[in-house]
C-alpha positions as CSV (number, residue, x, y, z in Angstrom):
1,X,0.0,0.0,0.0
2,X,1.5,3.3,-1.1
3,X,1.2,6.1,1.4
4,X,-1.5,8.5,0.5
5,X,0.0,11.9,-0.4
6,X,0.3,13.9,2.8
7,X,-1.9,16.9,1.7
8,X,-4.7,14.4,1.0
9,X,-4.3,13.0,4.4
10,X,-4.8,16.4,6.0
11,X,-8.0,17.3,4.2
12,X,-9.8,16.2,7.4
13,X,-8.6,19.4,9.1
14,X,-12.1,20.9,9.4
15,X,-13.3,17.9,11.3
16,X,-10.1,17.9,13.4
17,X,-10.5,21.5,14.3
18,X,-14.1,21.0,15.4
19,X,-13.1,18.1,17.5
20,X,-10.3,20.0,19.2
21,X,-12.5,23.0,19.8
22,X,-15.0,20.8,21.6
23,X,-12.2,19.1,23.5
24,X,-10.6,22.4,24.6
25,X,-13.9,24.0,25.7
26,X,-12.9,23.1,29.2
27,X,-9.4,23.9,30.4
28,X,-8.1,20.3,30.9
29,X,-5.2,21.5,33.0
30,X,-7.7,22.6,35.6
31,X,-9.2,19.1,35.9
32,X,-6.1,16.9,35.9
33,X,-2.6,17.1,37.2
34,X,-1.1,14.4,35.0
35,X,0.7,15.7,31.9
36,X,-0.3,12.6,30.0
37,X,-3.9,13.7,30.2
38,X,-3.6,17.3,29.3
39,X,-5.3,17.7,25.9
40,X,-3.0,19.6,23.4
41,X,-4.2,22.9,22.2
42,X,-5.5,23.4,18.7
43,X,-2.5,25.6,17.8
44,X,-0.1,22.8,18.9
45,X,-1.9,20.2,16.8
46,X,-2.0,22.4,13.7
47,X,1.7,23.3,14.1
48,X,2.6,19.6,14.3
49,X,0.4,18.7,11.3
50,X,2.1,21.3,9.1
51,X,5.5,20.1,10.1
52,X,4.5,16.5,9.4
53,X,3.4,17.6,5.9
54,X,6.5,19.7,5.3
55,X,9.1,17.0,5.9
56,X,7.8,15.0,3.0
57,X,8.9,17.7,0.5
58,X,12.6,17.1,1.2
59,X,12.7,13.3,0.7
60,X,13.6,13.4,-3.0
61,X,16.2,16.1,-2.6
62,X,19.5,14.3,-2.3
63,X,22.1,15.9,0.0
64,X,19.5,18.2,1.5
65,X,20.7,20.0,4.6
66,X,19.4,22.8,6.8
67,X,21.2,25.3,4.4
68,X,18.5,24.4,1.9
69,X,15.6,24.8,4.3
70,X,13.1,27.3,2.8
71,X,13.2,30.8,4.4
72,X,9.5,31.1,3.6
73,X,6.8,28.4,3.0
74,X,3.1,28.2,3.3
75,X,3.4,25.5,6.0
76,X,5.8,27.4,8.3
77,X,6.5,30.9,9.6
78,X,9.7,32.8,9.6
79,X,10.1,31.9,13.3
80,X,10.8,28.2,12.4
81,X,14.5,27.4,11.9
82,X,16.0,24.1,10.7
83,X,18.5,22.7,13.2
84,X,19.3,19.3,11.7
85,X,18.1,17.1,8.9
86,X,18.9,13.4,8.4
87,X,17.7,10.8,5.9
88,X,18.9,7.2,6.2
89,X,17.7,5.8,2.9
90,X,18.5,2.2,3.9
91,X,16.1,2.3,6.8
92,X,13.8,4.9,5.4
93,X,14.2,7.0,8.5
94,X,13.8,10.7,7.7
95,X,14.0,13.3,10.6
96,X,13.8,17.1,10.7
97,X,14.7,19.0,13.8
98,X,13.3,22.5,14.0
99,X,13.1,25.3,16.5
100,X,10.3,27.9,16.8
101,X,11.4,31.0,18.7
102,X,8.0,32.6,18.8
103,X,6.1,29.5,20.0
104,X,9.1,28.4,22.1
105,X,9.3,24.8,21.1
106,X,11.8,22.3,19.6
107,X,10.3,19.6,17.4
108,X,11.5,16.3,16.0
109,X,9.6,15.6,12.8
110,X,9.5,12.2,11.1
111,X,8.1,11.3,7.7
112,X,6.7,7.9,6.7
113,X,8.4,5.7,4.2
114,X,7.6,5.4,0.5
115,X,5.8,2.1,1.0
116,X,4.4,1.4,4.5
117,X,3.4,-2.1,3.5
118,X,7.0,-3.0,2.8
119,X,8.0,-1.9,6.3
120,X,5.1,-3.8,7.9
121,X,5.7,-7.0,6.0
122,X,9.5,-7.4,6.3
123,X,11.2,-9.6,9.0
124,X,11.5,-6.6,11.3
125,X,7.7,-6.9,11.9
126,X,8.7,-9.1,14.9
127,X,8.7,-7.5,18.3
128,X,11.6,-6.8,20.7
129,X,12.3,-4.8,23.9
130,X,12.1,-1.1,23.5
131,X,15.3,1.0,23.1
132,X,18.9,0.2,22.4
133,X,19.6,-2.2,25.3
134,X,22.0,0.2,26.9
135,X,21.3,3.9,27.5
136,X,17.6,3.8,26.3
137,X,15.2,1.3,27.9
138,X,12.0,1.3,29.9
139,X,12.2,2.0,33.6
140,X,12.4,-1.2,35.6
141,X,9.0,-2.5,36.8
142,X,8.5,-5.0,39.5
143,X,5.4,-6.5,38.1
144,X,6.0,-9.5,35.9
145,X,3.6,-8.5,33.1
146,X,5.8,-5.5,32.2
147,X,8.7,-7.7,31.5
148,X,6.7,-8.8,28.4
149,X,6.6,-5.3,26.9
150,X,7.6,-5.4,23.3
151,X,7.6,-3.0,20.4
152,X,7.7,-3.4,16.6
153,X,11.3,-4.4,15.8
154,X,11.3,-2.4,12.5
155,X,10.1,0.8,14.1
156,X,12.6,0.4,16.9
157,X,15.5,-0.2,14.5
158,X,14.5,2.9,12.5
159,X,15.4,5.0,15.6
160,X,18.0,3.0,17.5
161,X,20.4,1.9,14.8
162,X,23.1,3.4,12.6
163,X,23.7,6.2,15.0
164,X,20.3,7.8,14.3
165,X,19.3,8.1,18.0
166,X,22.7,9.3,19.1
167,X,22.6,12.2,16.5
168,X,19.1,13.2,17.4
169,X,19.8,13.0,21.2
170,X,23.0,15.0,21.0
171,X,21.5,17.8,18.9
172,X,18.3,18.0,21.1
173,X,20.2,18.1,24.4
174,X,22.4,20.9,23.0
175,X,19.4,22.9,21.9
176,X,17.7,22.3,25.3
177,X,20.7,23.6,27.1
178,X,20.6,26.8,25.0
179,X,16.8,27.0,25.4
180,X,15.9,25.3,28.7
181,X,12.3,26.8,28.8
182,X,11.4,25.5,25.3
183,X,8.9,22.7,25.0
184,X,10.0,19.4,23.4
185,X,7.7,17.9,20.8
186,X,7.8,14.9,18.4
187,X,5.5,14.4,15.5
188,X,5.1,12.6,12.2
189,X,2.7,10.8,9.8
190,X,2.2,7.1,9.3
191,X,5.5,5.3,9.9
192,X,6.9,8.7,11.0
193,X,4.2,8.8,13.7
194,X,5.5,5.5,15.1
195,X,9.0,6.9,15.1
196,X,7.7,10.0,16.9
197,X,6.1,7.9,19.6
198,X,9.2,5.8,20.3
199,X,11.4,8.9,20.3
200,X,9.2,10.8,22.7
201,X,9.2,7.8,25.0
202,X,13.0,7.7,24.9
203,X,13.4,11.3,25.9
204,X,10.8,11.1,28.6
205,X,12.4,7.9,30.1
206,X,15.8,9.5,30.2
207,X,14.7,12.7,31.9
208,X,11.6,12.6,34.1
209,X,11.9,16.3,34.7
210,X,11.4,17.1,31.0
211,X,7.9,17.2,29.6
212,X,7.6,15.6,26.1
213,X,4.6,15.9,23.9
214,X,4.0,13.7,20.8
215,X,1.2,14.6,18.5
216,X,1.2,12.2,15.6
217,X,-1.0,11.4,12.6
218,X,-2.1,8.0,11.3
219,X,0.3,6.0,13.4
220,X,0.3,2.2,13.1
221,X,0.4,0.3,16.4
222,X,3.8,0.4,17.9
223,X,3.8,-2.4,20.4
224,X,2.0,-5.2,22.1
225,X,-0.7,-5.0,24.8
226,X,1.9,-4.8,27.5
227,X,3.4,-1.8,25.8
228,X,0.0,-0.2,25.7
229,X,-0.6,-1.0,29.4
230,X,2.8,0.4,30.3
231,X,1.4,3.9,29.6
232,X,-1.6,3.4,31.9
233,X,-2.2,6.5,34.1
234,X,-2.5,4.1,37.1
235,X,1.0,2.5,36.8
236,X,3.2,4.3,34.3
237,X,6.3,6.2,35.6
238,X,5.8,8.6,32.6
239,X,2.4,10.0,33.3
240,X,3.9,13.2,34.7
241,X,6.1,14.1,31.8
242,X,4.9,12.3,28.6
243,X,1.8,13.0,26.5
244,X,1.1,10.9,23.4
245,X,-1.9,11.9,21.2
246,X,-2.7,9.8,18.1
247,X,-4.8,11.6,15.5
248,X,-6.4,8.9,13.3
249,X,-9.0,8.8,10.6
250,X,-11.8,6.4,11.4
251,X,-11.3,4.5,8.1
252,X,-7.5,4.4,8.2
253,X,-6.4,0.8,8.0
254,X,-2.8,1.5,8.8
255,X,-3.6,2.7,12.3
256,X,-5.1,-0.7,13.0
257,X,-2.0,-2.6,11.9
258,X,-0.3,-4.9,12.8
259,X,-2.6,-6.0,15.6
260,X,-2.7,-9.7,14.6
261,X,1.0,-10.0,15.1
262,X,1.0,-8.5,18.6
263,X,-1.6,-11.0,19.7
264,X,0.7,-13.8,18.5
265,X,3.8,-12.5,20.2
266,X,2.4,-11.3,23.5
């Protein structure tokens, strides 16, 4: 299945805006103390959707760097600066790091691959423990069920191999030292949305004092049922600093995949 062109995916904006306006009619921060349950603002979601669309435009441009980043574009404002761009064509991982001085955020933006079906059907569809088995892993949990947490091996590899995570982490930590009050966001569409979720989880796990927000679009399922349960507000150590919001079209098949595999490999 070829990924639907991004601008077509985001034609549901009017419905999304209506939903968010209804959801933000009450100030959620007044009702809950957990960061994981604070509904993102409409402005935050629209900003992330524009960046998720923008990153696709650079895929076919070989040797693209931040020097080539457009100074003006309909999807961004002059306040957005490119801080790093990487594209591993072997893995299909494509990441754009931007900084917005006006809205005071740093965002890691991932795109999907050219063919999501290829990514879902290859051998890396099997599951594995989250992270890189050294510096990045889930917090230890005393309950036996959490030892069964697994994520999609292909998605995990797309972040934690070939030095991709190390490059992103090094650049982001440097930007945060220079801008300690800026918010840290991750976003992406389709396979990029899965990359965004794993990356947000990694940052939130490494620094419990840093709030991390992931607003993503059309994400496939990233892990098994124990992975889902790990983020439960009743038990997760990340409820105070990690917010993950998946925006999904009701008829989007990709967002329901690959459920059958995770049932097999629980």
